[in-house]
KEVEXSE-42249 format. One line per field, with one value per atom (N, C-alpha, C): residue in one letter; x, y, z; atom name. Coordinates in steps of 0.05 Angstrom, whole numbers, plus 32768, in hexadecimal, padded with zeros to 4 digits. Example, Ala and Ser with C-alpha at 12.3 -4.5 7.8 and 13.67 -1.06 7.14 Angstrom:
! KEVEXSE-42249
type: [a,a,a,s,s,s]
x: [8108,80F6,8108,8101,8111,8102]
y: [7F8E,7FA6,7FBE,7FD3,7FEB,8001]
z: [809C,809C,809C,808E,808F,809D]
atom: [N,CA,C,N,CA,C]
//
This chain:
! KEVEXSE-42249
type: [m,m,m,g,g,g,n,n,n,s,s,s,k,k,k,s,s,s,k,k,k,s,s,s,k,k,k,m,m,m,a,a,a,a,a,a,v,v,v,g,g,g,f,f,f,k,k,k,q,q,q,l,l,l,f,f,f,d,d,d,d,d,d,v,v,v,s,s,s,c,c,c,t,t,t,y,y,y,t,t,t,y,y,y,l,l,l,l,l,l,w,w,w,d,d,d,p,p,p,k,k,k,t,t,t,k,k,k,d,d,d,a,a,a,l,l,l,l,l,l,i,i,i,d,d,d,p,p,p,v,v,v,d,d,d,t,t,t,k,k,k,v,v,v,d,d,d,r,r,r,d,d,d,l,l,l,k,k,k,v,v,v,v,v,v,a,a,a,d,d,d,e,e,e,g,g,g,l,l,l,k,k,k,l,l,l,i,i,i,y,y,y,g,g,g,v,v,v,n,n,n,t,t,t,h,h,h,a,a,a,h,h,h,a,a,a,d,d,d,h,h,h,i,i,i,t,t,t,g,g,g,t,t,t,g,g,g,l,l,l,l,l,l,k,k,k,k,k,k,k,k,k,v,v,v,e,e,e,g,g,g,f,f,f,k,k,k,s,s,s,v,v,v,i,i,i,s,s,s,k,k,k,a,a,a,s,s,s,t,t,t,a,a,a,k,k,k,a,a,a,d,d,d,i,i,i,h,h,h,f,f,f,e,e,e,h,h,h,g,g,g,d,d,d,k,k,k,i,i,i,q,q,q,f,f,f,g,g,g,e,e,e,r,r,r,y,y,y,l,l,l,t,t,t,v,v,v,r,r,r,s,s,s,t,t,t,p,p,p,g,g,g,h,h,h,t,t,t,d,d,d,g,g,g,c,c,c,s,s,s,s,s,s,f,f,f,v,v,v,l,l,l,d,d,d,d,d,d,e,e,e,k,k,k,m,m,m,v,v,v,f,f,f,t,t,t,g,g,g,d,d,d,a,a,a,l,l,l,l,l,l,i,i,i,q,q,q,g,g,g,c,c,c,g,g,g,r,r,r,t,t,t,d,d,d,f,f,f,q,q,q,g,g,g,g,g,g,s,s,s,s,s,s,a,a,a,k,k,k,l,l,l,y,y,y,e,e,e,s,s,s,i,i,i,h,h,h,t,t,t,q,q,q,i,i,i,f,f,f,t,t,t,l,l,l,p,p,p,d,d,d,d,d,d,c,c,c,i,i,i,v,v,v,y,y,y,p,p,p,g,g,g,h,h,h,d,d,d,y,y,y,k,k,k,g,g,g,r,r,r,l,l,l,s,s,s,s,s,s,t,t,t,v,v,v,k,k,k,e,e,e,e,e,e,k,k,k,e,e,e,n,n,n,n,n,n,p,p,p,r,r,r,l,l,l,g,g,g,g,g,g,t,t,t,k,k,k,t,t,t,q,q,q,e,e,e,e,e,e,f,f,f,i,i,i,d,d,d,i,i,i,m,m,m,n,n,n,n,n,n,l,l,l,n,n,n,l,l,l,p,p,p,n,n,n,p,p,p,k,k,k,m,m,m,i,i,i,d,d,d,i,i,i,a,a,a,v,v,v,p,p,p,a,a,a,n,n,n,l,l,l,r,r,r,c,c,c,g,g,g,v,v,v,p,p,p,d,d,d,v,v,v,e,e,e]
x: [852F,8524,8536,852C,853C,8542,855B,8563,8573,8567,8575,8589,8588,859B,85B4,85CB,85E4,85E4,85F3,85F4,85FE,8611,861C,8609,85F4,85E1,85C8,85C6,85AE,85AD,8595,8590,8594,859C,85A0,8585,8586,856F,8567,854D,8544,854B,8555,8561,855F,8555,8557,855E,8571,8579,856C,855D,854E,8558,8554,8561,854E,854E,8540,8554,8553,8567,8564,854E,854B,855A,8555,8563,857B,8581,8597,8594,857C,8576,8574,8581,857E,8567,8555,8540,8547,8544,854B,8533,852E,8519,8526,851E,8528,8511,8515,8500,850B,84FB,8501,84F8,850A,8502,84EE,84EE,84DB,84BF,84BC,84A1,8497,84AA,84A3,849C,84A0,849C,84B3,84AB,84BF,84BD,84D3,84D3,84E3,84DC,84EB,84FA,8513,8523,8524,851C,851D,850F,84F5,84E5,84E1,84DF,84DB,84BE,84B1,8495,8490,84A1,849D,84A3,84AE,84B5,84A4,848F,847E,8473,8468,845D,8472,848A,84A0,84A5,84A7,84AD,8498,847F,8469,8468,8471,8472,8487,849E,84B3,84A9,849B,8490,847D,846B,8458,8466,847A,8488,8496,849F,84AD,849A,8480,846C,8470,8476,847C,8465,8467,8454,8464,845E,846C,8460,8471,8466,8470,8489,8494,84A1,84A0,84B1,84C2,84DC,84EE,84FF,84FF,8510,8528,853F,8557,8557,8548,8545,8530,852A,8518,8528,8523,8533,852E,8543,8540,853F,8545,8547,8531,8520,8509,84F4,84DB,84C6,84C4,84C3,84C1,84A7,84A9,8491,847F,8486,8476,8459,8454,8438,8427,8432,8423,8420,8435,8434,841F,841B,8407,83EB,83E7,83CD,83C9,83DF,83DD,83E0,83EB,83F2,83E4,83D2,83C4,83D7,83D6,83E6,8402,840A,8425,8429,8441,8448,8462,8461,8479,848A,84A4,84B7,84CD,84D4,84EA,84F3,850A,8515,8504,8503,84F6,8504,851F,852F,8529,851E,8518,8502,84F1,84D8,84C3,84C7,84B4,849D,8486,846F,8474,846B,846D,845C,8456,8447,8458,8472,8484,849D,84A6,84BF,84D3,84EC,8500,8516,8526,853D,8555,856C,8585,8583,858A,858A,8571,855C,8543,8547,8535,8536,851C,8520,8509,8506,84F1,84ED,84DD,84E7,84D7,84DA,84C4,84C5,84D7,84EA,84FD,8517,8518,8530,852C,8541,853E,8556,8550,8565,8569,8581,8587,858D,8580,8583,859C,85AC,85C3,85BF,85BD,85BA,85D3,85D1,85E9,85E3,85DE,85D9,85F1,85EC,8602,85FA,85F0,85E4,85CA,85B9,85A3,85A5,8596,8596,8587,8577,8566,856F,8587,8590,8596,858F,8594,859F,85AF,85B8,85AD,85AA,859D,85B0,85B6,85C8,85B8,85BC,85AF,85B7,85A5,85AA,85C4,85CD,85E6,85FF,85FA,8610,861E,8610,861C,8615,8602,85F9,85F4,85FA,85F2,85E7,85D0,85C3,85C7,85D7,85E1,85D3,85BF,85B1,85C4,85C2,85D4,85EB,85EE,8604,861E,8622,863A,8633,8640,863D,8656,8656,866D,8682,8699,86AE,86A5,8692,8688,8676,8665,8652,863D,8629,8614,861E,8612,8619,860F,8619,8613,860A,8601,85FC,85DF,85CC,85B0,85A3,8589,8579,8587,8593,85A0,85BA,85C6,85DE,85F6,8609,8621,8637,864D,8664,8671,8672,867E,866D,8653,8641,8644,8646,8647,8661,8677,8691,868F,8684,8681,866E,8658,8645,8652,8660,866B,8681,8692,86A8,869F,8689,8681,866B,865B,8644,8647,8657,865A,8676,868B,86A6,86AC,869B,869F,8692,8684,8678,868E,8688,869C,86A6,86BF,86CB,86BD,86B2,86A5,8688,867D,8662,865E,864A,8645,8636,8640,8634,8622,8608,85F5,85EC,85F3,85EE,85D2,85CA,85B0,85B1,85C9,85CC,85E7,85E9,8603,85FF,8612,860F,8622,862F,8643,863D,8625,861E,8629,8635,8640,8629,862A,8615,861A,8632,8638,8656,865D,8678,867A,8690,8692,869C,8698,86A2,86C1,86CF,86EC,86F4,86E7,86EF,86EA,86D4,86CE,86DF,86E4,86F4,8711,871B,8736,8739,8725,872A,8716,8701,86EE,86FE,86FD,870E,8706,86EE,86E6,86E9,86E5,86E2,86F6,8702,8712,872F,873E,875B,8761,8772,877A,876C,8757,8749,873F,8746,873D,8722,8715,86FB,86FF,8715,871A,871D,872B,872F,8714,8704,86EA,86D8,86D8,86C7,86D0,86EA,86F4,86EC,86ED,86E4,86C6,86B6,8699,8692,86A1,869C,86A2,86B1,86B9,86AE,8698,868B,867B,866E,865F,864B,863B,8627,860E,8601,85E6,85D2,85BB,85A6,859A,8590,8582,856A,8564,854F,8534,852F,8514,8512,8526,8527,850E,8504,84ED,84D3,84D2,84BA,84BE,84D6,84DA,84DB,84E9,84EC,84D1,84C1,84A6,8495,8495,8485,848F,84A9,84B4,84B0,84AE,84A7,8489,847A,845E,845B,8470,846F,846A,8475,8473,845A,844B,8433,843A,8438,8442,8434,8419,840A,83FB,83F9,83E9,83CC,83BE,83A2,8391]
y: [8AC5,8ABB,8AA6,8A90,8A7B,8A83,8A80,8A87,8A71,8A61,8A4A,8A51,8A6A,8A71,8A7D,8A76,8A82,8A9F,8AB0,8ACC,8ACF,8ABE,8AC1,8AB9,8AAB,8AA2,8AB3,8AC7,8AD8,8AE8,8AEA,8AFC,8B19,8B2A,8B46,8B52,8B61,8B6E,8B85,8B8A,8BA1,8BBA,8BCF,8BE6,8BFF,8C15,8C2F,8C44,8C55,8C6B,8C85,8C92,8CAA,8CC2,8CDA,8CF1,8D09,8D16,8D2F,8D45,8D57,8D6B,8D83,8D84,8D99,8D93,8D7B,8D73,8D61,8D5B,8D4A,8D2E,8D25,8D0B,8CF5,8CDF,8CC7,8CB6,8CAE,8C9A,8C81,8C6A,8C51,8C3F,8C35,8C22,8C06,8BF3,8BD8,8BC5,8BB0,8B9C,8B81,8B6D,8B51,8B4C,8B46,8B42,8B2B,8B18,8B02,8B09,8B15,8B1A,8B36,8B48,8B64,8B74,8B68,8B77,8B8B,8BA4,8BBA,8BCA,8BD9,8BEC,8C05,8C1B,8C34,8C3B,8C42,8C4C,8C6A,8C78,8C95,8CA4,8C9E,8CAE,8CCA,8CDD,8CF9,8D01,8D11,8D17,8D24,8D36,8D44,8D32,8D1A,8D09,8CEF,8CEF,8CD7,8CCF,8CE2,8CDC,8CD1,8CDC,8CD1,8CB4,8CAF,8C94,8C80,8C88,8C76,8C71,8C84,8C7F,8C6A,8C6C,8C57,8C3C,8C3B,8C22,8C16,8C27,8C1E,8C15,8C24,8C1D,8C02,8BFC,8BE2,8BCB,8BD2,8BBE,8BB2,8BC3,8BBA,8BBE,8BAF,8BB2,8BBF,8BD8,8BE7,8BE0,8BD4,8BCB,8BDB,8BE6,8BF5,8C0F,8C23,8C3A,8C3A,8C38,8C34,8C4D,8C58,8C70,8C68,8C73,8C6E,8C7D,8C93,8CA3,8CB8,8CC7,8CDE,8CF6,8CFC,8D10,8D2D,8D3D,8D5A,8D6C,8D61,8D73,8D6F,8D5C,8D58,8D48,8D48,8D38,8D1D,8D08,8CED,8CEB,8CDA,8CD5,8CBF,8CB3,8C9C,8CA3,8CBB,8CC2,8CC4,8CD0,8CD2,8CB7,8CA7,8C8C,8C7B,8C7E,8C6E,8C75,8C8E,8C96,8C8D,8C89,8C84,8C66,8C56,8C3A,8C28,8C17,8C05,8BF1,8BED,8BD9,8BE2,8BFA,8C05,8C0A,8C04,8C08,8C18,8C2A,8C3A,8C2B,8C2E,8C1F,8C31,8C30,8C40,8C33,8C3B,8C2E,8C36,8C24,8C29,8C40,8C41,8C55,8C71,8C74,8C8F,8C9D,8C8D,8C96,8CA1,8C9D,8CA7,8C93,8C9E,8C8D,8C7D,8C64,8C54,8C3B,8C2E,8C15,8BFE,8BFF,8BEA,8BF8,8BEF,8BF8,8BE1,8BE7,8BD2,8BD9,8BC4,8BC7,8BBA,8BBE,8BB3,8B95,8B8C,8B6F,8B66,8B76,8B6E,8B6D,8B5E,8B5B,8B68,8B78,8B84,8B75,8B65,8B52,8B5F,8B5B,8B63,8B4C,8B3D,8B25,8B10,8B06,8AF3,8B00,8B1A,8B29,8B38,8B41,8B50,8B63,8B77,8B88,8B81,8B81,8B7D,8B99,8B9E,8BB8,8BB8,8BCD,8BD1,8BED,8BED,8C06,8C16,8C2F,8C40,8C5C,8C5F,8C79,8C8B,8CA4,8CB8,8CD2,8CD0,8CE7,8CEE,8CDB,8CDC,8CC3,8CC2,8CAA,8C93,8C99,8C84,8C7C,8C82,8C7C,8C5E,8C53,8C38,8C37,8C23,8C1C,8C01,8BFD,8BE4,8BD6,8BBC,8BAC,8B98,8B98,8B85,8B68,8B55,8B3A,8B2D,8B35,8B2A,8B3B,8B50,8B62,8B70,8B74,8B83,8BA1,8BA8,8BC4,8BCA,8BE3,8BED,8C09,8C0E,8C28,8C36,8C4B,8C56,8C6F,8C79,8C90,8CA8,8CB6,8CCC,8CC5,8CAB,8CA3,8CA6,8C96,8C97,8CA3,8CB8,8CC4,8CBF,8CC6,8CC2,8CD7,8CCD,8CDE,8CF2,8CE9,8CF9,8CE9,8CF8,8CEB,8CFF,8CF6,8D08,8D19,8D30,8D41,8D34,8D3D,8D2F,8D43,8D5B,8D70,8D75,8D63,8D66,8D4B,8D4A,8D32,8D1A,8D20,8D0B,8D01,8D12,8D0A,8D07,8CF6,8CF1,8CE9,8CF8,8CF1,8CD7,8CD2,8CB9,8CA1,8CA4,8C8E,8C89,8C9F,8C9C,8C8E,8C96,8C89,8C6B,8C64,8C48,8C3A,8C47,8C3A,8C34,8C47,8C43,8C2E,8C2F,8C1C,8BFF,8BFC,8BE1,8BD6,8BE7,8BDD,8BE0,8BF4,8BF8,8BEF,8BF7,8BF0,8BD2,8BC4,8BA7,8B97,8BA5,8B97,8B91,8B80,8B7A,8B93,8B94,8BAC,8BB5,8BA1,8BA9,8BAF,8BAF,8BB6,8BD3,8BD9,8BF4,8C04,8C1C,8C2E,8C41,8C41,8C53,8C66,8C80,8C93,8C9F,8CAD,8CBB,8CD5,8CE0,8CFA,8CFA,8D0B,8D14,8D2F,8D40,8D5C,8D63,8D4E,8D52,8D40,8D34,8D23,8D07,8CFF,8CE3,8CD0,8CB8,8CA5,8C90,8C87,8C72,8C71,8C60,8C5B,8C3E,8C36,8C1A,8C1B,8C05,8C04,8C08,8BFB,8BFE,8C1B,8C29,8C44,8C56,8C53,8C64,8C5C,8C42,8C39,8C43,8C45,8C4E,8C6C,8C79,8C95,8CAA,8CA1,8CB5,8CC9,8CE3,8CF6,8CFA,8CF2,8CF5,8CDB,8CC4,8CAB,8C95,8C99,8C84,8C84,8C71,8C70,8C6B,8C7C,8C79,8C8C,8C99,8CAD,8CA0,8CAB,8CA2,8CAE,8CA2,8CAD,8CC9,8CCE,8CE9,8CFE,8CF6,8D08,8D0D,8CF9,8CFB,8D0E,8D0B,8D1C,8D39,8D3E,8D59,8D65,8D55,8D5F,8D67,8D55,8D5A,8D72,8D76,8D8C,8DA7,8DA7,8DC0,8DC5,8DB7,8DBB,8DD5,8DDD,8DF6,8DFA,8DE5,8DE6,8DF4,8E02,8E0D,8DF7,8DFB,8DE7,8DE4,8DCB,8DC8,8DDA,8DE5,8DF9,8DEF,8DD5,8DC9,8DBC,8DBE,8DAE,8DB1,8DCA,8DCF,8DC4,8DBF,8DB4,8D96,8D8E,8D72,8D5F,8D65,8D52,8D4C,8D60,8D59,8D49,8D51,8D42,8D25,8D21,8D06,8CF5,8D01,8CF1,8CE8,8CF5,8CED,8CDE,8CD2,8CC2,8CD4,8CEC,8CFD,8D0E,8D0F,8D20,8D3C,8D50,8D6B,8D78,8D75,8D83,8D6E,8D73,8D62,8D66,8D50,8D51,8D55]
z: [8146,812D,8121,8119,810C,80EF,80E7,80CC,80C1,80AE,80A3,808E,8083,806E,807A,806F,8077,806D,807A,8072,8056,804D,8033,801D,8023,800E,800D,801E,801E,8004,7FF9,7FE2,7FEB,7FD9,7FE0,7FE9,7FFF,8009,7FF6,7FF3,7FE4,7FF4,7FE5,7FF3,7FE2,7FEE,7FE2,7FF7,7FF0,8001,7FF7,8008,8000,8011,8007,8013,8016,802D,8031,8031,801C,801A,802D,803B,804F,8069,8074,808C,8087,806E,8066,8073,8076,8082,806D,8073,8062,806E,805C,8063,8053,805F,8052,8050,8038,8032,802E,803E,803C,8039,8028,8025,801F,8026,801F,8002,7FF0,7FD4,7FCF,7FE2,7FDF,7FE8,7FFF,800A,8004,7FFD,7FF8,8011,8028,8041,8044,804C,804C,8065,806A,8080,8078,8084,8081,809A,8097,80AE,80AC,80C1,80C4,80AD,80AA,8096,809F,808C,8092,8089,809A,8095,807A,8071,8058,803F,8044,802E,802D,803C,803E,8022,8013,7FF9,7FE6,7FE7,7FD7,7FDF,7FF9,8002,7FFA,7FFC,7FF5,7FD6,7FC7,7FAA,7FA4,7FB1,7FAD,7FB6,7FCC,7FD6,7FC2,7FB7,7FA3,7F89,7F80,7F68,7F6A,7F82,7F86,7F8D,7F90,7F97,7FB3,7FC6,7FE1,7FF4,800A,8021,8038,803D,8052,806D,807F,8098,80B0,80AE,80C5,80BC,80CE,80CD,80E6,80E3,80F9,80FD,8114,811A,812B,8123,8132,814D,814E,8167,8162,8177,8175,816A,8151,8143,814C,8149,8150,8138,8120,8109,80F4,80F8,80E7,80F6,80EB,80F7,80E8,80F7,80EB,80DB,80C6,80B5,80BF,80D6,80DF,80E5,80F0,80F7,80DE,80C9,80AF,80A2,80A3,8097,80A4,80BE,80CC,80C2,80B9,80AF,8092,8083,8066,805F,8071,806A,807F,8075,8087,8093,80AD,80BB,80C1,80B8,80BC,80DA,80E4,8100,8104,8117,811E,8133,8130,8141,814A,8164,816F,8189,8193,81AB,81C4,81D6,81F0,81FF,81FC,820A,8200,81E8,81DD,81EC,81F9,8207,81F4,81DA,81C6,81C3,81BB,81B5,819B,819A,8181,8185,816F,8171,817D,8177,8180,818B,81A2,81AE,81AF,81A7,81A8,81BC,81C1,81D3,81C6,81D1,81C6,81C2,81AA,81A4,8197,8197,818A,816B,815E,8141,8136,8121,8113,80F8,80F7,80E1,80CA,80B2,809A,8086,8083,8073,8080,8070,807B,8083,8081,8088,80A3,80AF,80C8,80CD,80DD,80E8,8106,810F,812B,8137,814E,815B,816D,8169,817B,8188,81A2,81B0,81AE,81A4,81A0,81AB,81C6,81D1,81D1,81D4,81D5,81C7,81AE,81A1,81B0,81B4,81C8,81D8,81EE,81FF,81F3,81DE,81D2,81B6,81AE,8193,8190,8178,8171,8154,814F,8134,812C,8112,8108,80F5,80FC,80EC,80DC,80C1,80B0,80B8,80B3,80BD,80B2,809A,808F,8097,80A7,80B0,809A,8083,806D,806E,807E,8081,809F,80A7,80C1,80BD,80C9,80C7,80E2,80E2,80FC,8105,80F6,80FF,8103,811A,811F,8132,8138,8149,813A,8125,8115,80FA,80F2,80D8,80C7,80AE,809D,80A5,80B0,80B9,80CF,80DF,80F5,8107,8116,8128,8130,813D,8147,815F,8162,8179,8193,81A9,81C3,81D9,81D0,81E4,81EA,81E2,81EA,81E9,81F2,81F1,8200,8217,8226,8219,8208,81FB,820E,8206,8216,8204,8204,81F3,81FC,8216,8220,8216,8217,820E,81F0,81E1,81C4,81BC,81C8,81C2,81C8,81DF,81E6,81D2,81CB,81B8,819E,8192,8178,8179,818D,818E,8195,81A4,81AB,8199,818D,817D,815F,8156,8139,812F,813D,8134,8138,8145,8148,8132,811F,8108,80F4,80E0,80CB,80BD,80B6,80AA,8091,8081,8068,806B,8083,8088,8080,806F,8065,807A,8080,8093,8084,808B,807F,8096,8094,80AA,80A8,80BD,80BD,80AD,80AA,809C,808E,807A,8070,8063,8067,805E,8047,803C,8027,800F,800E,7FF7,7FF7,800D,800F,8016,800C,800F,8025,8028,803A,8040,8054,805B,8062,806E,8078,8095,80A3,80BE,80BF,80AC,80AB,80A8,8095,808F,80A7,80B5,80CC,80E4,80E7,80FE,80FB,80E2,80DE,80DC,80CF,80C7,80D1,80E0,80EA,80FC,80F5,8104,8121,8129,8144,8154,8147,8155,814C,8135,8129,8132,8127,812C,8149,8154,8170,8183,8179,818A,81A4,81BA,81D4,81DB,81EF,81F8,8202,8210,821B,8204,81EF,81D8,81CA,81C8,81BC,81CC,81E6,81F7,81F4,81F2,81EF,81D4,81BF,81A5,81A6,81B2,81B3,81C4,81DA,81EC,81DF,81C9,81BD,81A1,819A,8180,817F,8195,8197,8180,817C,8166,816F,815C,8163,8163,8171,8172,8156,814F,8136,8135,811D,811A,8123,811F,8124,813F,8150,8168,817A,817C,818E,8183,8169,815C,8158,814F,8147,815E,8173,8189,8196,819E,81AA,8196,817C,8169,8166,8166,8162,817B,8192,81AA,81A9,8197,8192,8178,816F,8156,813D,813E,8127,8125,813B,813B,8144,8133,813A,8151,8154,8169,8179,8193,81A4,819D,8199,8192,81AA]
atom: [N,CA,C,N,CA,C,N,CA,C,N,CA,C,N,CA,C,N,CA,C,N,CA,C,N,CA,C,N,CA,C,N,CA,C,N,CA,C,N,CA,C,N,CA,C,N,CA,C,N,CA,C,N,CA,C,N,CA,C,N,CA,C,N,CA,C,N,CA,C,N,CA,C,N,CA,C,N,CA,C,N,CA,C,N,CA,C,N,CA,C,N,CA,C,N,CA,C,N,CA,C,N,CA,C,N,CA,C,N,CA,C,N,CA,C,N,CA,C,N,CA,C,N,CA,C,N,CA,C,N,CA,C,N,CA,C,N,CA,C,N,CA,C,N,CA,C,N,CA,C,N,CA,C,N,CA,C,N,CA,C,N,CA,C,N,CA,C,N,CA,C,N,CA,C,N,CA,C,N,CA,C,N,CA,C,N,CA,C,N,CA,C,N,CA,C,N,CA,C,N,CA,C,N,CA,C,N,CA,C,N,CA,C,N,CA,C,N,CA,C,N,CA,C,N,CA,C,N,CA,C,N,CA,C,N,CA,C,N,CA,C,N,CA,C,N,CA,C,N,CA,C,N,CA,C,N,CA,C,N,CA,C,N,CA,C,N,CA,C,N,CA,C,N,CA,C,N,CA,C,N,CA,C,N,CA,C,N,CA,C,N,CA,C,N,CA,C,N,CA,C,N,CA,C,N,CA,C,N,CA,C,N,CA,C,N,CA,C,N,CA,C,N,CA,C,N,CA,C,N,CA,C,N,CA,C,N,CA,C,N,CA,C,N,CA,C,N,CA,C,N,CA,C,N,CA,C,N,CA,C,N,CA,C,N,CA,C,N,CA,C,N,CA,C,N,CA,C,N,CA,C,N,CA,C,N,CA,C,N,CA,C,N,CA,C,N,CA,C,N,CA,C,N,CA,C,N,CA,C,N,CA,C,N,CA,C,N,CA,C,N,CA,C,N,CA,C,N,CA,C,N,CA,C,N,CA,C,N,CA,C,N,CA,C,N,CA,C,N,CA,C,N,CA,C,N,CA,C,N,CA,C,N,CA,C,N,CA,C,N,CA,C,N,CA,C,N,CA,C,N,CA,C,N,CA,C,N,CA,C,N,CA,C,N,CA,C,N,CA,C,N,CA,C,N,CA,C,N,CA,C,N,CA,C,N,CA,C,N,CA,C,N,CA,C,N,CA,C,N,CA,C,N,CA,C,N,CA,C,N,CA,C,N,CA,C,N,CA,C,N,CA,C,N,CA,C,N,CA,C,N,CA,C,N,CA,C,N,CA,C,N,CA,C,N,CA,C,N,CA,C,N,CA,C,N,CA,C,N,CA,C,N,CA,C,N,CA,C,N,CA,C,N,CA,C,N,CA,C,N,CA,C,N,CA,C,N,CA,C,N,CA,C,N,CA,C,N,CA,C,N,CA,C,N,CA,C,N,CA,C,N,CA,C,N,CA,C,N,CA,C,N,CA,C,N,CA,C,N,CA,C,N,CA,C,N,CA,C,N,CA,C,N,CA,C,N,CA,C,N,CA,C,N,CA,C,N,CA,C,N,CA,C,N,CA,C,N,CA,C,N,CA,C,N,CA,C,N,CA,C,N,CA,C,N,CA,C,N,CA,C,N,CA,C,N,CA,C,N,CA,C,N,CA,C,N,CA,C,N,CA,C,N,CA,C,N,CA,C,N,CA,C,N,CA,C,N,CA,C,N,CA,C,N,CA,C,N,CA,C,N,CA,C,N,CA,C,N,CA,C,N,CA,C,N,CA,C,N,CA,C,N,CA,C,N,CA,C,N,CA,C,N,CA,C,N,CA,C,N,CA,C,N,CA,C,N,CA,C,N,CA,C,N,CA,C,N,CA,C,N,CA,C,N,CA,C,N,CA,C,N,CA,C,N,CA,C,N,CA,C,N,CA,C,N,CA,C]
//
């Protein structure tokens, strides 16, 4: 996409951070203030009505629901949104193997109005995880790959600790230090971090942590499976449809 504006002269993108207190999932609403075209990142099925109220209150045209990956702890809202919003399209990575209207790959751009997100493939939590970098590189939406002072688990859905370490170090930690990190979850009420903060202080991935040390940490987490994994993953591979019709 041709962009005649320098990054420093771009108007601030429209932005709201929304939260599901059951799964501790963050959903992000972004829009172009000029055209009012909008997208949702990681919508949750039980919060669709809330999201649509915010969209209506802001006078927006919701065009996309974009998932960072096929979630294991909640059902995506994209299936319901497709039924409620005319012209709405679901978007997810090709590597996820999930159904969607649009599949993206590393380096693709997701356009909303005159603004866009650039896709960075960040596998490791799952093999289909992606992060989204705003066009001015002031924000990155990391899904379950990089969390605040943590990261996503790597023990199911094609997860790989070695891949996740490589993904974070090559695709996230290479962004500008002041780029704001917006994660897919937080369990302590924190809203965001920065690339610099995570690169220097993340206890699993930051500082001088080697890949071998990271793999050892991840191999010894011994976490229980998410409560909804047997329902959420199959549904999310069908774009949030709970039961096969």
